[in-house]
N, C-alpha and C positions, 0 to 999 in steps of 0.2 A: 659243244662242236667247235673246230678248227676251220675258219672260214676264210677263204682270199677272195677277194673281189678284184679283176682286173678291167674293170670299167665304172665311171664315175657314177651312173644312175643307178647302177646295182648297188653300190657303196652307199649312195643316200636311201634306197630303200633298207638296206640292211639296219641301217641308224635308227630307221623309223621304225623297224620292228624291236628295237630294244636291244639289238645284239653288237653294238659296237666293242664292247670288252672283248667279244670274241672274233673280232678280223685279226689275222695274222699276218695279213699282206694286201694291199693294194696297190691300185695304178701310179705312175706320177701326174696323174692329171686327177686324182680321187683328192678335193679340197674341201669337201662340204659332207658335214658338219665339220664345226671347226675341231667339234670330239676328234676326229678318225686321222688329226695331221701328225699323230706321234706312231701310226701304225707303219711297220717296215714296207719301203717301195720296192716292189718286184719289177718295176718297168722301166728301160730306161731308153728317151728318144735319140734318136739316130740324128734329126734335124733340131736345134733350138728349138724349145715353146718359144722362147720370148726374144724380140730383137729384130724380125725378118718383115719387110712387106709379105702381103698376100701372093707377087707376082715372084718373089723369091723364093717362097716356101712351096709354092707352084712348079717350081724349076726343078728344085732339090730332089723333092719328092716324085717326080718324073723322071730323074736322072737315077735315082736309086731304083726303082719300080724296072726303068729299061736294063739297068744293070744284074736285076737279077737279086737285088739287096733287101736286106729286109730294112724295115722303118724302124722296128724298134728290137731292142735286146731284152731279152726274159732273163733275171737274173736266176737261172737255173740252181746255183748252188744254197742261195738264199730259201729257194724253192723248197729244197732240199733238207734246209735245216728245221724250218716252220714245221713241216708235215703236215696240210691242210688235209681235212676231210671232206671241205666243198669248195669247190672254183667257180665261180661265174664269171663267163666272160660273154664273148660275141660273135657274130656271124653277119653282120648288117655292114659294117664297112670296116676295110682291113688297111684304110689310111690311116683310121682313127684309134686303132688299136691292136692288140697283138694278135694273129690268126689264128683260126684252129688249128692248121697242120701245125705253126709253130710251136702251140702249148703241147700236143700230142706230142711231140718231140722230146719237149723239156720232162713230159709225165713218163715217157718210158723207162726212165733212168732212178725214178723213184721205187722204193721199194714198198710203200704200201701207195696205192692207187686212191686217189680222192675222188668222189662223186665229181661230172663235171657239168653243170647246167649251161647252155648256150643260147642265147637271147637274141632275137633277130624281128623286133618291131620295126611295124611301117606305119601303123596308126597311132593316134592316142587310146584307141578300146585295146588296143595290141600291148602297148604299155600298162594299162592297168590290170589285163589278164595276168601281166607278167610280174606284178606285185604279188598275185595268189601263187604263181609258179617258183615266185622266190621264198614266200614263205612257206611252202610245204618243204621246198628241199632242205630249207634250213630247221627245220620242226617248229615252227611257228606259223602253224596254218589260220589258226583262229585270228591270231591278230594281223594275217596278209589279207584275211578276206575282209576283215573290219577297217584296214585302212583303203583295200581297193572299194569299199562302200561309200566310205569318206570322201574319197576323190572322182568319182561318181555322181554322187549328190552335188559337188562342189562344180563339176561340169554341166549337170543339169540346172544346176541354178542359173548360171549363165544364159545358157541357151533359154531358158523360160524368161531370163528379162529383154533376153533382144528379139525373140520369138514373133513380137507384134509390130515391130518394127519394118515397112514394107519399103524403106529405103536401104538398101545393101551396098557400100561403097566397093569401087571395084579397087581390088588390092594388087599391088605386086611385090612379092618377098625375094632379097636379094639375098642368099646363101653367102656365098664369095666374091670379092669386089674384084680381081684380077687374076684369072679370066671370068668373067661374069657368070654366075651359076645362079638358077634360079632354085627357091627353096621347095624340095618334095617332100617327099613320106608323111610325116604328120601333121605339117606345118599348114598345108591346105586344110585341111581337116579343122584345125584350130581356128583359121581365117572363117570358116563357116560357122561353127559354135559360136565364135565371138561378132557373128550378126555381119559377116563381110562377104564378098565374093573372088575368089582367086583367079587371076587375069591369066596365070601364067603355070600353074599348073593343076593335076586335080589329086586329090586325097589319096593316100598311095604310091602314087608314082614316084620314081626315085627323081633326086635332084640331075639337073643338067642347064650345060651350058647354053646361053642366049647373050644375044647381040645386044649392045645398047639401043638401035634402032628398034628392035624387037621388043623391048621394054617401053621406050616409048607410043608403038604402034599397037600395044597393048591398054593405052591410055587409061591409067591409074588413078583413080581417086587420090588415091593412099600409096604410097612407096614406103617401104619398110625394109632398112636394111639389116642385116641381122648374120656377119662374115662368124662361119660354125667356130666356136670356141674365146670371141673375142668380147672384150667388154664395153662399153658405150665410149669409154674416153679413146682407148685402143680405135674403134671404128672411126672415130669421129677425128682422130689424128690423121689416118693412113686416108681417110675419106678426101680430109680438106686437099692433101697434096694430091693426090689424083686428080680434083678437080681443077687442080692450076696448071695440069699439061693439057696441050691441046689435041683433040678428039675424045677426052675421057671424061664421061660424065656430064653432057652436054644439058644440065637443068637449067630451066625456067625460073626466075624468081617466084613466081606462081606455083611451080610443082615442087620447090625447095619448100617451101611453108608448107607445103601437104608430106613433107617426108620425114619420117622419125627414124631416130638409131634408139636400137632397143639393146639390152644386154643378153645377147644369145649363150655365153657360156652356160648363164644359170638357170635361162626361160624358156628355150627354143633348141639347143644343139643335144642337150641329153635327154635322152629319151625314160624321164624317170616320173616322181611325183610332181616336179617343179614346172614340168609341161602344162599344168592346172593352172599354177601361176601365172603363167605364159597367154593361157587364153583369155582369166581375167585383165591380165596388162592389155591385150589385145581388144577387150570389149571398152575399155576405160578407153584407148585411141580411138578406135574407129565410131563409139557411142558415148562419148564423155556426159557425165551428170554431174550436179552441185558435189553428189557424195567423193566422187574420184578424187584421189589423190596419187598423181606418181612422181616418186623420186626421183631424181634426175641420174640415179646410180642405174635405175633400171629402164627407161626410155627418154629420151629428147627431142625437141622439133630439130631441124636441122636448124631453120632460118635464113637470115640473110647468106646470099653468096660472096664467096671471097672477091675480091675486087679485081682479080683477071678472068675471072668465072665468065664466059658469055653462054648465053643461051646456043 
């Protein structure tokens, strides 16, 4: 089967199902596992994916949307050349990937109409169910069910570990830095599974704009910063720049010590199998034990404030 995956989470599932060799097209964001990086890229972003601050990205997205322009260009000619049998797409976030309408327009010109599986997960449960849907669509139903069962077992292992803990930290999760967004969809559920309580969102609810005063008023015990698609290093760099601007990120020294920057790109932004890694990471942050070791590329504590930062 010739498979084209237009979202990173589905590409990860395809690889785990042992179908990397059947991929004939991926999106520009599909970078994991490394075995898929030589597959032709079918999508070109209209906004540079690197080198821009959060506020600049938000501004450019708003301008393109207001002008009725697309955020991504689908390489129709390449799609026609590879002639996929199955295309994996999504309808959850039109800012993150090619839209269903855009894909439909491109498919109209193909002589051979592929099957299209559109994913729209909002919870961890949905994400695991999508593993089965992808396996069924790709002709690897048994493998899909086995992978889903493995992910459920890992999820339940974390739940069992923390279920006897009476003290559940109040957690605030920030999904975008400027403007501030509280993380929604599957993230609040991940916090619950890891033994915490999300004070800004409910499981399955969409991400939303919040004010810094609203974050502080929620009185979080732990603040987790996870800008969509950002690595720990990128988050650290931009956050420290924002903290030196008047009125931005008024963190007390105490809250700074309880603030963690996490690798959102790998473990939180993409609704795929590595969300379970994210749940395990959150459990290690919220309820650390002697057995937990968190690599600095996965998460780090914010620690001391910049010299110009004032609470």
